[in-house]
C-alpha positions as protocol buffer text, in pm:
chain_id: "A"
residue {
  index: 1
  type: MET
  ca { x: 6830 y: -2530 z: 18386 }
}
residue {
  index: 2
  type: ASN
  ca { x: 6791 y: -2581 z: 18019 }
}
residue {
  index: 3
  type: TYR
  ca { x: 6467 y: -2436 z: 17879 }
}
residue {
  index: 4
  type: ARG
  ca { x: 6427 y: -2716 z: 17626 }
}
residue {
  index: 5
  type: LYS
  ca { x: 6443 y: -2982 z: 17892 }
}
residue {
  index: 6
  type: PHE
  ca { x: 6179 y: -2801 z: 18100 }
}
residue {
  index: 7
  type: ARG
  ca { x: 5946 y: -2770 z: 17805 }
}
residue {
  index: 8
  type: ARG
  ca { x: 5978 y: -3136 z: 17713 }
}
residue {
  index: 9
  type: ASN
  ca { x: 5878 y: -3240 z: 18064 }
}
residue {
  index: 10
  type: MET
  ca { x: 5551 y: -3038 z: 18065 }
}
residue {
  index: 11
  type: LYS
  ca { x: 5243 y: -3252 z: 18013 }
}
residue {
  index: 12
  type: ALA
  ca { x: 4904 y: -3142 z: 17883 }
}
residue {
  index: 13
  type: ILE
  ca { x: 4565 y: -3260 z: 18004 }
}
residue {
  index: 14
  type: SER
  ca { x: 4497 y: -3614 z: 17908 }
}
residue {
  index: 15
  type: PRO
  ca { x: 4260 y: -3652 z: 17610 }
}
residue {
  index: 16
  type: ILE
  ca { x: 4030 y: -3866 z: 17825 }
}
residue {
  index: 17
  type: ILE
  ca { x: 3998 y: -3597 z: 18095 }
}
residue {
  index: 18
  type: ALA
  ca { x: 3941 y: -3331 z: 17828 }
}
residue {
  index: 19
  type: THR
  ca { x: 3664 y: -3540 z: 17673 }
}
residue {
  index: 20
  type: LEU
  ca { x: 3499 y: -3593 z: 18013 }
}
residue {
  index: 21
  type: LEU
  ca { x: 3514 y: -3219 z: 18087 }
}
residue {
  index: 22
  type: LEU
  ca { x: 3349 y: -3137 z: 17753 }
}
residue {
  index: 23
  type: ILE
  ca { x: 3072 y: -3391 z: 17817 }
}
residue {
  index: 24
  type: ALA
  ca { x: 3012 y: -3249 z: 18167 }
}
residue {
  index: 25
  type: ILE
  ca { x: 2989 y: -2894 z: 18030 }
}
residue {
  index: 26
  type: ALA
  ca { x: 2743 y: -3007 z: 17761 }
}
residue {
  index: 27
  type: VAL
  ca { x: 2523 y: -3187 z: 18018 }
}
residue {
  index: 28
  type: VAL
  ca { x: 2515 y: -2885 z: 18250 }
}
residue {
  index: 29
  type: ALA
  ca { x: 2430 y: -2650 z: 17961 }
}
residue {
  index: 30
  type: SER
  ca { x: 2149 y: -2877 z: 17842 }
}
residue {
  index: 31
  type: LEU
  ca { x: 2004 y: -2893 z: 18196 }
}
residue {
  index: 32
  type: VAL
  ca { x: 2001 y: -2513 z: 18218 }
}
residue {
  index: 33
  type: VAL
  ca { x: 1825 y: -2485 z: 17879 }
}
residue {
  index: 34
  type: TYR
  ca { x: 1575 y: -2756 z: 17980 }
}
residue {
  index: 35
  type: ALA
  ca { x: 1488 y: -2578 z: 18305 }
}
residue {
  index: 36
  type: TRP
  ca { x: 1436 y: -2246 z: 18126 }
}
residue {
  index: 37
  type: VAL
  ca { x: 1217 y: -2401 z: 17852 }
}
residue {
  index: 38
  type: MET
  ca { x: 1001 y: -2592 z: 18102 }
}
residue {
  index: 39
  type: GLY
  ca { x: 944 y: -2276 z: 18307 }
}
residue {
  index: 40
  type: TYR
  ca { x: 846 y: -2080 z: 17997 }
}
residue {
  index: 41
  type: ILE
  ca { x: 613 y: -2352 z: 17867 }
}
residue {
  index: 42
  type: GLY
  ca { x: 454 y: -2392 z: 18209 }
}
residue {
  index: 43
  type: TYR
  ca { x: 375 y: -2021 z: 18226 }
}
residue {
  index: 44
  type: GLN
  ca { x: 232 y: -2016 z: 17874 }
}
residue {
  index: 45
  type: THR
  ca { x: 12 y: -2322 z: 17922 }
}
residue {
  index: 46
  type: SER
  ca { x: -128 y: -2188 z: 18250 }
}
residue {
  index: 47
  type: ASN
  ca { x: -264 y: -1889 z: 18056 }
}
residue {
  index: 48
  type: ALA
  ca { x: -387 y: -2094 z: 17759 }
}
residue {
  index: 49
  type: GLY
  ca { x: -755 y: -2075 z: 17858 }
}
residue {
  index: 50
  type: ASN
  ca { x: -750 y: -1699 z: 17917 }
}
residue {
  index: 51
  type: SER
  ca { x: -839 y: -1481 z: 17621 }
}
residue {
  index: 52
  type: VAL
  ca { x: -1015 y: -1147 z: 17598 }
}
residue {
  index: 53
  type: VAL
  ca { x: -1102 y: -937 z: 17293 }
}
residue {
  index: 54
  type: ILE
  ca { x: -1203 y: -573 z: 17273 }
}
residue {
  index: 55
  type: GLN
  ca { x: -1516 y: -585 z: 17056 }
}
residue {
  index: 56
  type: SER
  ca { x: -1571 y: -211 z: 17011 }
}
residue {
  index: 57
  type: VAL
  ca { x: -1480 y: 129 z: 17149 }
}
residue {
  index: 58
  type: PRO
  ca { x: -1743 y: 392 z: 17074 }
}
residue {
  index: 59
  type: MET
  ca { x: -1601 y: 746 z: 17075 }
}
residue {
  index: 60
  type: PRO
  ca { x: -1880 y: 1002 z: 17098 }
}
residue {
  index: 61
  type: ALA
  ca { x: -1757 y: 1362 z: 17091 }
}
residue {
  index: 62
  type: ASP
  ca { x: -1391 y: 1253 z: 17055 }
}
residue {
  index: 63
  type: LYS
  ca { x: -1382 y: 1079 z: 17393 }
}
residue {
  index: 64
  type: VAL
  ca { x: -1314 y: 721 z: 17497 }
}
residue {
  index: 65
  type: THR
  ca { x: -1588 y: 661 z: 17752 }
}
residue {
  index: 66
  type: THR
  ca { x: -1660 y: 289 z: 17729 }
}
residue {
  index: 67
  type: ILE
  ca { x: -1497 y: -31 z: 17607 }
}
residue {
  index: 68
  type: TYR
  ca { x: -1686 y: -347 z: 17516 }
}
residue {
  index: 69
  type: LEU
  ca { x: -1475 y: -644 z: 17625 }
}
residue {
  index: 70
  type: GLN
  ca { x: -1554 y: -1009 z: 17550 }
}
residue {
  index: 71
  type: ASN
  ca { x: -1411 y: -1320 z: 17716 }
}
residue {
  index: 72
  type: THR
  ca { x: -1334 y: -1558 z: 17428 }
}
residue {
  index: 73
  type: GLY
  ca { x: -1139 y: -1804 z: 17642 }
}
residue {
  index: 74
  type: THR
  ca { x: -1241 y: -2121 z: 17821 }
}
residue {
  index: 75
  type: THR
  ca { x: -1215 y: -1992 z: 18178 }
}
residue {
  index: 76
  type: PRO
  ca { x: -1351 y: -1684 z: 18358 }
}
residue {
  index: 77
  type: VAL
  ca { x: -1106 y: -1393 z: 18375 }
}
residue {
  index: 78
  type: THR
  ca { x: -1069 y: -1106 z: 18619 }
}
residue {
  index: 79
  type: VAL
  ca { x: -1032 y: -770 z: 18446 }
}
residue {
  index: 80
  type: ASN
  ca { x: -794 y: -515 z: 18601 }
}
residue {
  index: 81
  type: PRO
  ca { x: -959 y: -191 z: 18718 }
}
residue {
  index: 82
  type: PHE
  ca { x: -782 y: 26 z: 18460 }
}
residue {
  index: 83
  type: ALA
  ca { x: -746 y: 65 z: 18085 }
}
residue {
  index: 84
  type: PHE
  ca { x: -466 y: 212 z: 17878 }
}
residue {
  index: 85
  type: VAL
  ca { x: -548 y: 479 z: 17620 }
}
residue {
  index: 86
  type: ASN
  ca { x: -245 y: 573 z: 17409 }
}
residue {
  index: 87
  type: GLY
  ca { x: -21 y: 418 z: 17674 }
}
residue {
  index: 88
  type: VAL
  ca { x: -164 y: 620 z: 17965 }
}
residue {
  index: 89
  type: GLU
  ca { x: -341 y: 434 z: 18245 }
}
residue {
  index: 90
  type: TYR
  ca { x: -696 y: 545 z: 18327 }
}
residue {
  index: 91
  type: PRO
  ca { x: -928 y: 400 z: 18592 }
}
residue {
  index: 92
  type: ALA
  ca { x: -1208 y: 172 z: 18480 }
}
residue {
  index: 93
  type: THR
  ca { x: -1508 y: 221 z: 18705 }
}
residue {
  index: 94
  type: PHE
  ca { x: -1703 y: -101 z: 18737 }
}
residue {
  index: 95
  type: GLY
  ca { x: -2044 y: -29 z: 18879 }
}
residue {
  index: 96
  type: SER
  ca { x: -2384 y: -189 z: 18891 }
}
residue {
  index: 97
  type: THR
  ca { x: -2472 y: -55 z: 18545 }
}
residue {
  index: 98
  type: GLY
  ca { x: -2317 y: -172 z: 18224 }
}
residue {
  index: 99
  type: THR
  ca { x: -2127 y: -469 z: 18361 }
}
residue {
  index: 100
  type: GLY
  ca { x: -2295 y: -715 z: 18122 }
}
residue {
  index: 101
  type: THR
  ca { x: -2269 y: -1077 z: 18228 }
}
residue {
  index: 102
  type: GLY
  ca { x: -1964 y: -1030 z: 18445 }
}
residue {
  index: 103
  type: THR
  ca { x: -1973 y: -1027 z: 18823 }
}
residue {
  index: 104
  type: LEU
  ca { x: -1811 y: -771 z: 19047 }
}
residue {
  index: 105
  type: THR
  ca { x: -1545 y: -911 z: 19277 }
}
residue {
  index: 106
  type: GLY
  ca { x: -1378 y: -759 z: 19580 }
}
residue {
  index: 107
  type: GLY
  ca { x: -1242 y: -410 z: 19529 }
}
residue {
  index: 108
  type: ASN
  ca { x: -1292 y: -261 z: 19187 }
}
residue {
  index: 109
  type: THR
  ca { x: -1239 y: -563 z: 18961 }
}
residue {
  index: 110
  type: LEU
  ca { x: -1472 y: -747 z: 18730 }
}
residue {
  index: 111
  type: GLN
  ca { x: -1484 y: -1121 z: 18672 }
}
residue {
  index: 112
  type: LEU
  ca { x: -1590 y: -1180 z: 18314 }
}
residue {
  index: 113
  type: ASN
  ca { x: -1760 y: -1514 z: 18253 }
}
residue {
  index: 114
  type: VAL
  ca { x: -1686 y: -1740 z: 17956 }
}
residue {
  index: 115
  type: ASN
  ca { x: -1835 y: -1616 z: 17625 }
}
residue {
  index: 116
  type: SER
  ca { x: -1974 y: -1300 z: 17781 }
}
residue {
  index: 117
  type: THR
  ca { x: -1932 y: -935 z: 17693 }
}
residue {
  index: 118
  type: SER
  ca { x: -1914 y: -650 z: 17938 }
}
residue {
  index: 119
  type: LEU
  ca { x: -1924 y: -275 z: 17910 }
}
residue {
  index: 120
  type: ILE
  ca { x: -1626 y: -116 z: 18085 }
}
residue {
  index: 121
  type: PRO
  ca { x: -1664 y: 254 z: 18168 }
}
residue {
  index: 122
  type: VAL
  ca { x: -1330 y: 437 z: 18139 }
}
residue {
  index: 123
  type: ASN
  ca { x: -1266 y: 738 z: 18361 }
}
residue {
  index: 124
  type: PRO
  ca { x: -1589 y: 899 z: 18485 }
}
residue {
  index: 125
  type: LEU
  ca { x: -1547 y: 1193 z: 18242 }
}
residue {
  index: 126
  type: GLY
  ca { x: -1400 y: 995 z: 17955 }
}
residue {
  index: 127
  type: VAL
  ca { x: -1060 y: 1038 z: 17790 }
}
residue {
  index: 128
  type: SER
  ca { x: -1034 y: 1311 z: 17528 }
}
residue {
  index: 129
  type: VAL
  ca { x: -867 y: 1224 z: 17198 }
}
residue {
  index: 130
  type: LEU
  ca { x: -793 y: 1434 z: 16892 }
}
residue {
  index: 131
  type: SER
  ca { x: -1033 y: 1397 z: 16603 }
}
residue {
  index: 132
  type: GLY
  ca { x: -875 y: 1195 z: 16321 }
}
residue {
  index: 133
  type: SER
  ca { x: -586 y: 1067 z: 16532 }
}
residue {
  index: 134
  type: MET
  ca { x: -502 y: 701 z: 16589 }
}
residue {
  index: 135
  type: VAL
  ca { x: -605 y: 582 z: 16934 }
}
residue {
  index: 136
  type: THR
  ca { x: -464 y: 266 z: 17097 }
}
residue {
  index: 137
  type: ILE
  ca { x: -675 y: 105 z: 17370 }
}
residue {
  index: 138
  type: LYS
  ca { x: -551 y: -181 z: 17588 }
}
residue {
  index: 139
  type: VAL
  ca { x: -728 y: -378 z: 17863 }
}
residue {
  index: 140
  type: THR
  ca { x: -545 y: -629 z: 18083 }
}
residue {
  index: 141
  type: THR
  ca { x: -648 y: -912 z: 18314 }
}
residue {
  index: 142
  type: THR
  ca { x: -499 y: -1020 z: 18644 }
}
residue {
  index: 143
  type: GLY
  ca { x: -368 y: -1333 z: 18471 }
}
residue {
  index: 144
  type: GLY
  ca { x: -151 y: -1128 z: 18237 }
}
residue {
  index: 145
  type: THR
  ca { x: -354 y: -1162 z: 17918 }
}
residue {
  index: 146
  type: TYR
  ca { x: -461 y: -851 z: 17736 }
}
residue {
  index: 147
  type: SER
  ca { x: -641 y: -717 z: 17433 }
}
residue {
  index: 148
  type: GLN
  ca { x: -528 y: -414 z: 17237 }
}
residue {
  index: 149
  type: VAL
  ca { x: -688 y: -233 z: 16944 }
}
residue {
  index: 150
  type: SER
  ca { x: -597 y: 75 z: 16744 }
}
residue {
  index: 151
  type: GLN
  ca { x: -859 y: 279 z: 16567 }
}
residue {
  index: 152
  type: GLN
  ca { x: -901 y: 626 z: 16427 }
}
residue {
  index: 153
  type: ALA
  ca { x: -1097 y: 878 z: 16630 }
}
residue {
  index: 154
  type: PRO
  ca { x: -1397 y: 1021 z: 16444 }
}
């Protein structure tokens, strides 16, 4: 069989079918992007009313013993029973003293009301930090929002 004859008889995909395939690929890609964006926006808007701010962290004797946390959002938030000091997790002991205007919920969590501030004791003995070093403190909520501050130890 002659190679030239064989090559002349080969046909490519019709331009109409190629155009339809490209349109189908574009529609599928746009649907995937739409689904991802809607999921991301839905998650972000569900947390829109949650906002907490660390107001102050007194450090007597080079120890982090308490954190003052304020709910600046529009809905009550539940604070997780731990705080991070320089990236290390320490228990936050919510008790009957120093809880401010929050209310204790089941277990060892604190529900912080709107526009209220609460004292959060960190670790019964406090967390030792080096004098003059930078200390990063982070408090999270069960909804995923958090507040983080960095300050120099006295």
